KEPA-451657 format. One record per atom (N, C-alpha, C): x, y, z; residue number from 1; atom name. Coordinates in Angstrom, 2 decimals, padded with zeros to 5 digits. Layout:
N
x | y | z | k | a
X | Y | Z | NUM | CA .
...
END
This chain:
157
x | y | z | k | a
164.09 | 158.42 | 140.86 | 1 | N .
165.41 | 158.08 | 140.32 | 1 | CA .
165.91 | 159.36 | 139.63 | 1 | C .
167.19 | 159.65 | 139.77 | 2 | N .
167.85 | 160.75 | 139.09 | 2 | CA .
167.94 | 160.46 | 137.63 | 2 | C .
167.65 | 161.49 | 136.75 | 3 | N .
167.69 | 161.21 | 135.36 | 3 | CA .
169.06 | 160.71 | 134.85 | 3 | C .
170.07 | 161.04 | 135.57 | 4 | N .
171.43 | 160.61 | 135.10 | 4 | CA .
171.66 | 159.11 | 135.37 | 4 | C .
170.88 | 158.47 | 136.23 | 5 | N .
171.11 | 157.05 | 136.46 | 5 | CA .
170.54 | 156.25 | 135.29 | 5 | C .
171.33 | 155.14 | 135.00 | 6 | N .
170.96 | 154.33 | 133.84 | 6 | CA .
170.20 | 153.05 | 134.35 | 6 | C .
170.33 | 152.72 | 135.55 | 7 | N .
169.78 | 151.41 | 136.08 | 7 | CA .
168.50 | 151.60 | 136.84 | 7 | C .
167.85 | 150.50 | 137.09 | 8 | N .
166.72 | 150.44 | 137.97 | 8 | CA .
166.97 | 149.39 | 139.06 | 8 | C .
166.34 | 149.54 | 140.16 | 9 | N .
166.50 | 148.61 | 141.26 | 9 | CA .
165.11 | 147.77 | 141.30 | 9 | C .
165.40 | 146.46 | 141.39 | 10 | N .
164.23 | 145.60 | 141.51 | 10 | CA .
164.53 | 144.52 | 142.68 | 10 | C .
163.94 | 144.71 | 143.79 | 11 | N .
164.17 | 143.85 | 144.90 | 11 | CA .
165.52 | 143.97 | 145.53 | 11 | C .
165.83 | 143.00 | 146.38 | 12 | N .
167.09 | 142.90 | 147.09 | 12 | CA .
168.19 | 142.52 | 146.09 | 12 | C .
169.38 | 143.05 | 146.31 | 13 | N .
170.48 | 142.66 | 145.48 | 13 | CA .
170.87 | 141.18 | 145.65 | 13 | C .
171.30 | 140.52 | 144.60 | 14 | N .
171.81 | 139.18 | 144.69 | 14 | CA .
172.96 | 139.08 | 145.69 | 14 | C .
173.01 | 137.96 | 146.47 | 15 | N .
174.19 | 137.83 | 147.35 | 15 | CA .
175.37 | 137.60 | 146.53 | 15 | C .
176.59 | 138.01 | 147.01 | 16 | N .
177.82 | 137.85 | 146.27 | 16 | CA .
178.76 | 137.02 | 147.10 | 16 | C .
179.50 | 136.08 | 146.47 | 17 | N .
180.49 | 135.26 | 147.15 | 17 | CA .
181.78 | 135.97 | 147.10 | 17 | C .
182.45 | 136.09 | 148.27 | 18 | N .
183.78 | 136.66 | 148.28 | 18 | CA .
184.86 | 135.55 | 148.31 | 18 | C .
184.58 | 134.45 | 148.99 | 19 | N .
185.61 | 133.38 | 149.08 | 19 | CA .
184.88 | 132.07 | 149.22 | 19 | C .
185.51 | 130.94 | 148.80 | 20 | N .
184.99 | 129.63 | 148.94 | 20 | CA .
186.06 | 128.68 | 149.21 | 20 | C .
185.87 | 127.66 | 150.09 | 21 | N .
186.83 | 126.62 | 150.35 | 21 | CA .
186.10 | 125.30 | 150.58 | 21 | C .
186.67 | 124.17 | 150.06 | 22 | N .
185.93 | 122.87 | 150.29 | 22 | CA .
186.13 | 122.57 | 151.76 | 22 | C .
185.13 | 121.84 | 152.32 | 23 | N .
185.24 | 121.27 | 153.60 | 23 | CA .
184.80 | 119.84 | 153.47 | 23 | C .
184.55 | 119.18 | 154.59 | 24 | N .
184.21 | 117.73 | 154.59 | 24 | CA .
182.99 | 117.45 | 153.76 | 24 | C .
182.96 | 116.25 | 153.16 | 25 | N .
181.82 | 115.79 | 152.40 | 25 | CA .
181.63 | 116.67 | 151.13 | 25 | C .
180.36 | 116.95 | 150.86 | 26 | N .
179.97 | 117.81 | 149.74 | 26 | CA .
179.63 | 119.21 | 150.18 | 26 | C .
180.40 | 119.69 | 151.11 | 27 | N .
180.15 | 121.04 | 151.69 | 27 | CA .
181.27 | 122.01 | 151.36 | 27 | C .
180.96 | 123.25 | 151.41 | 28 | N .
181.94 | 124.30 | 151.19 | 28 | CA .
181.75 | 125.33 | 152.28 | 28 | C .
182.83 | 126.03 | 152.53 | 29 | N .
182.78 | 127.19 | 153.47 | 29 | CA .
182.72 | 128.37 | 152.56 | 29 | C .
181.68 | 129.20 | 152.75 | 30 | N .
181.47 | 130.42 | 151.94 | 30 | CA .
181.62 | 131.62 | 152.76 | 30 | C .
182.37 | 132.59 | 152.25 | 31 | N .
182.36 | 133.94 | 152.79 | 31 | CA .
181.68 | 134.87 | 151.85 | 31 | C .
180.67 | 135.52 | 152.29 | 32 | N .
179.85 | 136.41 | 151.47 | 32 | CA .
180.53 | 137.80 | 151.47 | 32 | C .
180.18 | 138.50 | 150.45 | 33 | N .
180.79 | 139.87 | 150.33 | 33 | CA .
180.46 | 140.84 | 151.56 | 33 | C .
179.41 | 140.55 | 152.28 | 34 | N .
179.05 | 141.30 | 153.42 | 34 | CA .
179.83 | 140.92 | 154.71 | 34 | C .
180.69 | 139.92 | 154.52 | 35 | N .
181.48 | 139.42 | 155.65 | 35 | CA .
180.98 | 138.24 | 156.37 | 35 | C .
179.73 | 137.83 | 156.11 | 36 | N .
179.21 | 136.56 | 156.72 | 36 | CA .
180.00 | 135.37 | 156.24 | 36 | C .
180.16 | 134.43 | 157.09 | 37 | N .
180.72 | 133.14 | 156.69 | 37 | CA .
179.85 | 131.97 | 157.20 | 37 | C .
179.77 | 130.96 | 156.37 | 38 | N .
179.02 | 129.74 | 156.80 | 38 | CA .
179.38 | 128.57 | 155.96 | 38 | C .
179.14 | 127.41 | 156.56 | 39 | N .
179.36 | 126.19 | 155.79 | 39 | CA .
178.00 | 125.73 | 155.17 | 39 | C .
178.05 | 125.40 | 153.84 | 40 | N .
176.82 | 125.01 | 153.16 | 40 | CA .
177.00 | 123.63 | 152.63 | 40 | C .
176.10 | 122.75 | 153.04 | 41 | N .
176.10 | 121.34 | 152.40 | 41 | CA .
175.49 | 121.46 | 151.03 | 41 | C .
176.19 | 121.13 | 149.99 | 42 | N .
175.76 | 121.26 | 148.60 | 42 | CA .
175.08 | 119.96 | 148.16 | 42 | C .
174.97 | 118.97 | 149.00 | 43 | N .
174.40 | 117.72 | 148.59 | 43 | CA .
173.03 | 117.85 | 147.88 | 43 | C .
172.10 | 118.67 | 148.38 | 44 | N .
170.77 | 118.70 | 147.72 | 44 | CA .
170.96 | 119.06 | 146.26 | 44 | C .
171.85 | 119.90 | 145.83 | 45 | N .
172.09 | 120.19 | 144.44 | 45 | CA .
172.98 | 119.25 | 143.71 | 45 | C .
174.05 | 118.89 | 144.38 | 46 | N .
175.01 | 118.05 | 143.69 | 46 | CA .
174.54 | 116.60 | 143.49 | 46 | C .
173.63 | 116.17 | 144.34 | 47 | N .
173.10 | 114.78 | 144.17 | 47 | CA .
171.88 | 114.74 | 143.24 | 47 | C .
171.33 | 115.90 | 142.96 | 48 | N .
170.05 | 115.95 | 142.15 | 48 | CA .
170.28 | 115.99 | 140.66 | 48 | C .
171.50 | 116.45 | 140.20 | 49 | N .
171.75 | 116.58 | 138.72 | 49 | CA .
172.94 | 115.77 | 138.25 | 49 | C .
172.75 | 115.19 | 137.09 | 50 | N .
173.82 | 114.34 | 136.51 | 50 | CA .
175.05 | 115.15 | 136.19 | 50 | C .
174.93 | 116.39 | 135.86 | 51 | N .
176.10 | 117.21 | 135.50 | 51 | CA .
177.12 | 117.26 | 136.63 | 51 | C .
176.69 | 117.09 | 137.88 | 52 | N .
177.59 | 117.22 | 139.02 | 52 | CA .
178.17 | 115.86 | 139.41 | 52 | C .
177.89 | 114.77 | 138.68 | 53 | N .
178.43 | 113.47 | 139.01 | 53 | CA .
179.89 | 113.47 | 139.25 | 53 | C .
180.70 | 114.13 | 138.45 | 54 | N .
182.13 | 114.11 | 138.60 | 54 | CA .
182.54 | 114.65 | 140.05 | 54 | C .
181.76 | 115.56 | 140.54 | 55 | N .
182.10 | 116.16 | 141.85 | 55 | CA .
181.83 | 115.16 | 142.95 | 55 | C .
180.83 | 114.29 | 142.70 | 56 | N .
180.50 | 113.28 | 143.73 | 56 | CA .
181.52 | 112.14 | 143.82 | 56 | C .
182.21 | 111.95 | 142.75 | 57 | N .
183.17 | 110.80 | 142.71 | 57 | CA .
184.60 | 111.12 | 142.70 | 57 | C .
184.96 | 112.44 | 142.49 | 58 | N .
186.35 | 112.86 | 142.40 | 58 | CA .
186.63 | 113.97 | 143.47 | 58 | C .
187.13 | 113.64 | 144.60 | 59 | N .
187.43 | 114.61 | 145.61 | 59 | CA .
188.33 | 115.72 | 145.19 | 59 | C .
189.41 | 115.33 | 144.44 | 60 | N .
190.34 | 116.32 | 143.95 | 60 | CA .
189.70 | 117.36 | 143.09 | 60 | C .
188.79 | 116.94 | 142.26 | 61 | N .
187.98 | 117.88 | 141.44 | 61 | CA .
187.13 | 118.80 | 142.26 | 61 | C .
186.40 | 118.19 | 143.20 | 62 | N .
185.57 | 119.03 | 144.12 | 62 | CA .
186.34 | 120.08 | 144.84 | 62 | C .
187.57 | 119.74 | 145.22 | 63 | N .
188.45 | 120.72 | 145.96 | 63 | CA .
188.95 | 121.82 | 145.04 | 63 | C .
188.73 | 121.78 | 143.73 | 64 | N .
189.14 | 122.87 | 142.85 | 64 | CA .
188.07 | 123.95 | 142.76 | 64 | C .
187.16 | 123.93 | 143.65 | 65 | N .
186.07 | 124.96 | 143.65 | 65 | CA .
186.67 | 126.34 | 143.71 | 65 | C .
186.02 | 127.29 | 142.97 | 66 | N .
186.53 | 128.67 | 142.94 | 66 | CA .
185.34 | 129.61 | 142.80 | 66 | C .
185.56 | 130.87 | 143.09 | 67 | N .
184.52 | 131.93 | 142.96 | 67 | CA .
184.35 | 132.42 | 141.57 | 67 | C .
183.13 | 132.47 | 141.08 | 68 | N .
182.81 | 133.03 | 139.74 | 68 | CA .
183.21 | 134.48 | 139.77 | 68 | C .
183.40 | 134.98 | 138.57 | 69 | N .
183.73 | 136.41 | 138.39 | 69 | CA .
182.60 | 137.25 | 138.99 | 69 | C .
182.98 | 138.38 | 139.57 | 70 | N .
182.02 | 139.26 | 140.30 | 70 | CA .
181.26 | 138.63 | 141.47 | 70 | C .
181.69 | 137.40 | 141.93 | 71 | N .
181.05 | 136.82 | 143.09 | 71 | CA .
179.71 | 136.27 | 142.81 | 71 | C .
179.35 | 136.05 | 141.51 | 72 | N .
177.98 | 135.57 | 141.15 | 72 | CA .
177.72 | 134.12 | 141.49 | 72 | C .
178.70 | 133.41 | 141.98 | 73 | N .
178.55 | 132.02 | 142.36 | 73 | CA .
179.85 | 131.31 | 142.54 | 73 | C .
179.77 | 129.99 | 142.45 | 74 | N .
181.03 | 129.17 | 142.52 | 74 | CA .
181.00 | 128.23 | 141.31 | 74 | C .
182.29 | 127.81 | 140.93 | 75 | N .
182.37 | 126.87 | 139.82 | 75 | CA .
183.49 | 125.87 | 140.02 | 75 | C .
183.46 | 124.86 | 139.15 | 76 | N .
184.50 | 123.87 | 139.14 | 76 | CA .
184.84 | 123.67 | 137.58 | 76 | C .
186.08 | 123.14 | 137.28 | 77 | N .
186.42 | 122.88 | 135.95 | 77 | CA .
185.38 | 121.94 | 135.28 | 77 | C .
185.21 | 122.08 | 134.02 | 78 | N .
184.18 | 121.25 | 133.32 | 78 | CA .
182.81 | 121.90 | 133.26 | 78 | C .
182.77 | 123.22 | 133.37 | 79 | N .
181.52 | 124.02 | 133.29 | 79 | CA .
180.42 | 123.53 | 134.25 | 79 | C .
180.83 | 123.35 | 135.47 | 80 | N .
179.88 | 123.05 | 136.58 | 80 | CA .
179.86 | 124.26 | 137.53 | 80 | C .
178.69 | 124.74 | 137.79 | 81 | N .
178.55 | 125.92 | 138.71 | 81 | CA .
177.25 | 125.92 | 139.49 | 81 | C .
177.29 | 126.74 | 140.54 | 82 | N .
176.10 | 127.03 | 141.29 | 82 | CA .
176.06 | 128.52 | 141.58 | 82 | C .
174.97 | 129.20 | 141.27 | 83 | N .
174.84 | 130.62 | 141.41 | 83 | CA .
174.68 | 130.98 | 142.84 | 83 | C .
174.96 | 132.22 | 143.12 | 84 | N .
174.91 | 132.75 | 144.54 | 84 | CA .
173.49 | 132.71 | 145.09 | 84 | C .
172.46 | 132.90 | 144.24 | 85 | N .
171.11 | 132.78 | 144.80 | 85 | CA .
170.83 | 131.41 | 145.22 | 85 | C .
171.22 | 130.35 | 144.45 | 86 | N .
171.05 | 129.01 | 144.85 | 86 | CA .
171.76 | 128.66 | 146.18 | 86 | C .
173.01 | 129.19 | 146.25 | 87 | N .
173.82 | 129.01 | 147.50 | 87 | CA .
173.12 | 129.68 | 148.63 | 87 | C .
172.64 | 130.87 | 148.50 | 88 | N .
171.92 | 131.48 | 149.61 | 88 | CA .
170.68 | 130.76 | 150.09 | 88 | C .
169.95 | 130.17 | 149.09 | 89 | N .
168.71 | 129.44 | 149.39 | 89 | CA .
169.13 | 128.09 | 150.16 | 89 | C .
170.17 | 127.47 | 149.69 | 90 | N .
170.66 | 126.30 | 150.43 | 90 | CA .
171.08 | 126.65 | 151.88 | 90 | C .
171.86 | 127.70 | 151.99 | 91 | N .
172.25 | 128.10 | 153.33 | 91 | CA .
171.12 | 128.43 | 154.21 | 91 | C .
170.14 | 129.15 | 153.66 | 92 | N .
168.96 | 129.54 | 154.51 | 92 | CA .
168.18 | 128.29 | 154.93 | 92 | C .
168.08 | 127.30 | 154.08 | 93 | N .
167.37 | 126.05 | 154.52 | 93 | CA .
168.16 | 125.30 | 155.57 | 93 | C .
169.45 | 125.49 | 155.68 | 94 | N .
170.30 | 124.76 | 156.64 | 94 | CA .
170.53 | 125.53 | 157.94 | 94 | C .
170.24 | 126.78 | 157.96 | 95 | N .
170.55 | 127.58 | 159.21 | 95 | CA .
169.55 | 127.14 | 160.30 | 95 | C .
170.09 | 126.92 | 161.49 | 96 | N .
169.24 | 126.57 | 162.64 | 96 | CA .
168.26 | 127.71 | 162.97 | 96 | C .
167.08 | 127.31 | 163.48 | 97 | N .
166.11 | 128.27 | 163.91 | 97 | CA .
166.22 | 128.47 | 165.40 | 97 | C .
166.43 | 129.66 | 165.88 | 98 | N .
166.60 | 129.94 | 167.28 | 98 | CA .
165.24 | 130.00 | 167.96 | 98 | C .
165.26 | 130.00 | 169.29 | 99 | N .
163.98 | 130.08 | 170.03 | 99 | CA .
163.24 | 131.45 | 169.72 | 99 | C .
164.10 | 132.46 | 169.56 | 100 | N .
163.48 | 133.86 | 169.22 | 100 | CA .
162.83 | 133.75 | 167.87 | 100 | C .
163.50 | 133.08 | 166.91 | 101 | N .
162.95 | 132.96 | 165.53 | 101 | CA .
161.68 | 132.19 | 165.52 | 101 | C .
161.61 | 131.12 | 166.37 | 102 | N .
160.42 | 130.27 | 166.48 | 102 | CA .
159.25 | 131.12 | 167.17 | 102 | C .
159.59 | 131.79 | 168.20 | 103 | N .
158.56 | 132.64 | 168.86 | 103 | CA .
158.02 | 133.71 | 167.89 | 103 | C .
158.94 | 134.26 | 167.07 | 104 | N .
158.55 | 135.29 | 166.07 | 104 | CA .
157.65 | 134.64 | 165.05 | 104 | C .
157.90 | 133.40 | 164.67 | 105 | N .
157.06 | 132.72 | 163.66 | 105 | CA .
155.63 | 132.54 | 164.28 | 105 | C .
155.58 | 132.14 | 165.49 | 106 | N .
154.23 | 131.97 | 166.14 | 106 | CA .
153.53 | 133.35 | 166.23 | 106 | C .
154.26 | 134.35 | 166.63 | 107 | N .
153.65 | 135.71 | 166.76 | 107 | CA .
153.19 | 136.22 | 165.39 | 107 | C .
154.01 | 136.05 | 164.32 | 108 | N .
153.64 | 136.53 | 163.04 | 108 | CA .
152.32 | 135.99 | 162.59 | 108 | C .
152.08 | 134.70 | 162.90 | 109 | N .
150.79 | 134.10 | 162.45 | 109 | CA .
149.69 | 134.23 | 163.47 | 109 | C .
149.99 | 134.80 | 164.64 | 110 | N .
148.97 | 134.96 | 165.67 | 110 | CA .
148.66 | 133.62 | 166.35 | 110 | C .
149.67 | 132.72 | 166.41 | 111 | N .
149.47 | 131.37 | 166.97 | 111 | CA .
149.71 | 131.32 | 168.45 | 111 | C .
148.85 | 130.71 | 169.21 | 112 | N .
149.08 | 130.31 | 170.60 | 112 | CA .
149.99 | 129.10 | 170.57 | 112 | C .
150.41 | 128.65 | 171.69 | 113 | N .
151.23 | 127.37 | 171.69 | 113 | CA .
150.36 | 126.22 | 171.19 | 113 | C .
149.06 | 126.20 | 171.58 | 114 | N .
148.14 | 125.20 | 171.08 | 114 | CA .
147.94 | 125.23 | 169.61 | 114 | C .
147.81 | 126.41 | 169.08 | 115 | N .
147.52 | 126.57 | 167.58 | 115 | CA .
148.82 | 126.16 | 166.83 | 115 | C .
150.00 | 126.64 | 167.29 | 116 | N .
151.19 | 126.31 | 166.65 | 116 | CA .
151.45 | 124.78 | 166.62 | 116 | C .
151.13 | 124.18 | 167.79 | 117 | N .
151.31 | 122.71 | 167.87 | 117 | CA .
150.39 | 122.05 | 166.90 | 117 | C .
149.17 | 122.47 | 166.78 | 118 | N .
148.25 | 121.81 | 165.83 | 118 | CA .
148.74 | 122.00 | 164.40 | 118 | C .
149.18 | 123.15 | 164.02 | 119 | N .
149.63 | 123.43 | 162.62 | 119 | CA .
150.82 | 122.56 | 162.32 | 119 | C .
151.78 | 122.42 | 163.21 | 120 | N .
152.98 | 121.71 | 162.99 | 120 | CA .
152.93 | 120.22 | 163.33 | 120 | C .
151.86 | 119.75 | 163.87 | 121 | N .
151.70 | 118.34 | 164.22 | 121 | CA .
152.51 | 117.96 | 165.37 | 121 | C .
152.71 | 118.90 | 166.40 | 122 | N .
153.56 | 118.64 | 167.54 | 122 | CA .
152.70 | 118.74 | 168.83 | 122 | C .
153.28 | 118.33 | 169.92 | 123 | N .
152.55 | 118.46 | 171.14 | 123 | CA .
152.75 | 119.91 | 171.64 | 123 | C .
151.84 | 120.38 | 172.44 | 124 | N .
151.99 | 121.72 | 173.03 | 124 | CA .
153.27 | 121.87 | 173.83 | 124 | C .
153.62 | 120.80 | 174.54 | 125 | N .
154.83 | 120.74 | 175.36 | 125 | CA .
156.07 | 121.00 | 174.51 | 125 | C .
156.12 | 120.30 | 173.35 | 126 | N .
157.24 | 120.44 | 172.43 | 126 | CA .
157.41 | 121.92 | 171.94 | 126 | C .
156.25 | 122.53 | 171.61 | 127 | N .
156.27 | 123.87 | 171.16 | 127 | CA .
156.70 | 124.80 | 172.33 | 127 | C .
156.32 | 124.51 | 173.53 | 128 | N .
156.77 | 125.32 | 174.65 | 128 | CA .
158.27 | 125.17 | 174.85 | 128 | C .
158.80 | 123.97 | 174.64 | 129 | N .
160.26 | 123.71 | 174.77 | 129 | CA .
160.98 | 124.60 | 173.71 | 129 | C .
160.49 | 124.61 | 172.49 | 130 | N .
161.10 | 125.39 | 171.47 | 130 | CA .
161.10 | 126.88 | 171.73 | 130 | C .
159.90 | 127.32 | 172.22 | 131 | N .
159.78 | 128.85 | 172.48 | 131 | CA .
160.63 | 129.31 | 173.68 | 131 | C .
160.86 | 128.42 | 174.60 | 132 | N .
161.62 | 128.81 | 175.81 | 132 | CA .
163.15 | 128.66 | 175.52 | 132 | C .
163.50 | 127.84 | 174.56 | 133 | N .
164.89 | 127.62 | 174.26 | 133 | CA .
165.39 | 126.41 | 175.05 | 133 | C .
164.48 | 125.79 | 175.77 | 134 | N .
164.88 | 124.56 | 176.56 | 134 | CA .
165.42 | 123.48 | 175.68 | 134 | C .
164.80 | 123.34 | 174.51 | 135 | N .
165.27 | 122.38 | 173.47 | 135 | CA .
165.51 | 123.14 | 172.18 | 135 | C .
166.52 | 122.71 | 171.40 | 136 | N .
166.73 | 123.41 | 170.09 | 136 | CA .
165.60 | 123.03 | 169.15 | 136 | C .
165.29 | 123.98 | 168.25 | 137 | N .
164.25 | 123.74 | 167.28 | 137 | CA .
164.81 | 122.75 | 166.28 | 137 | C .
164.06 | 121.67 | 166.11 | 138 | N .
164.49 | 120.55 | 165.20 | 138 | CA .
164.49 | 121.09 | 163.76 | 138 | C .
165.43 | 120.64 | 162.95 | 139 | N .
165.53 | 121.17 | 161.58 | 139 | CA .
164.27 | 120.89 | 160.74 | 139 | C .
163.62 | 119.77 | 160.96 | 140 | N .
162.41 | 119.54 | 160.21 | 140 | CA .
161.31 | 120.49 | 160.62 | 140 | C .
161.30 | 120.86 | 161.86 | 141 | N .
160.29 | 121.88 | 162.31 | 141 | CA .
160.59 | 123.24 | 161.69 | 141 | C .
161.83 | 123.60 | 161.71 | 142 | N .
162.25 | 124.90 | 161.04 | 142 | CA .
161.84 | 124.95 | 159.60 | 142 | C .
162.16 | 123.82 | 158.90 | 143 | N .
161.69 | 123.73 | 157.53 | 143 | CA .
160.18 | 123.76 | 157.31 | 143 | C .
159.45 | 123.16 | 158.29 | 144 | N .
158.00 | 123.23 | 158.19 | 144 | CA .
157.54 | 124.64 | 158.39 | 144 | C .
158.12 | 125.38 | 159.25 | 145 | N .
157.76 | 126.77 | 159.52 | 145 | CA .
158.03 | 127.59 | 158.25 | 145 | C .
159.21 | 127.36 | 157.68 | 146 | N .
159.45 | 128.05 | 156.37 | 146 | CA .
158.56 | 127.68 | 155.26 | 146 | C .
158.17 | 126.43 | 155.16 | 147 | N .
157.22 | 126.03 | 154.16 | 147 | CA .
155.91 | 126.56 | 154.40 | 147 | C .
155.44 | 126.66 | 155.67 | 148 | N .
154.11 | 127.26 | 155.99 | 148 | CA .
154.14 | 128.72 | 155.52 | 148 | C .
155.20 | 129.40 | 155.84 | 149 | N .
155.35 | 130.77 | 155.38 | 149 | CA .
155.22 | 130.98 | 153.85 | 149 | C .
155.80 | 130.02 | 153.11 | 150 | N .
155.76 | 130.02 | 151.69 | 150 | CA .
154.34 | 129.79 | 151.18 | 150 | C .
153.65 | 128.86 | 151.75 | 151 | N .
152.31 | 128.52 | 151.33 | 151 | CA .
151.35 | 129.66 | 151.70 | 151 | C .
151.51 | 130.18 | 152.92 | 152 | N .
150.59 | 131.29 | 153.35 | 152 | CA .
150.88 | 132.56 | 152.55 | 152 | C .
152.17 | 132.80 | 152.24 | 153 | N .
152.55 | 133.96 | 151.42 | 153 | CA .
152.02 | 133.84 | 150.08 | 153 | C .
152.11 | 132.65 | 149.43 | 154 | N .
151.65 | 132.42 | 148.09 | 154 | CA .
150.12 | 132.57 | 148.06 | 154 | C .
149.45 | 132.10 | 149.06 | 155 | N .
148.00 | 132.20 | 149.06 | 155 | CA .
147.48 | 133.59 | 149.19 | 155 | C .
148.37 | 134.47 | 149.86 | 156 | N .
147.95 | 135.84 | 150.07 | 156 | CA .
148.20 | 136.69 | 148.86 | 156 | C .
148.95 | 136.20 | 147.88 | 157 | N .
149.30 | 137.01 | 146.69 | 157 | CA .
148.19 | 136.99 | 145.68 | 157 | C .
END
């Protein structure tokens, strides 16, 4: 680091929200500062905490969602907010897993179709469908793969 610099870098920068708009249900359309856009279902967070009860019962209030200063998250009147890191984690858990992603997961762990099937509690045929793209990877399977990565990663640390 140059002596003139005052800051340090620790890990990846936090994601920043550029724009937000309410959509159907308890979901919002987010545009990130890097230009990506996606719809995020906020239900897992909004249904889990009492502080968000007004958003669950008052659609007009939910629709007043806005971007926090500097893109650090989103907020509603009444001091209710969700940070950009939470939004990114929600979005990540909701993104579909492609056949290439699934094959990459198997390869990363050195799994054959049989081993992947055993770890995930699936039939070999179903794993073959997912790797070929013949069938879309089920959301619960994608979450199981991410959960396996978390457990294996935590055990390796």
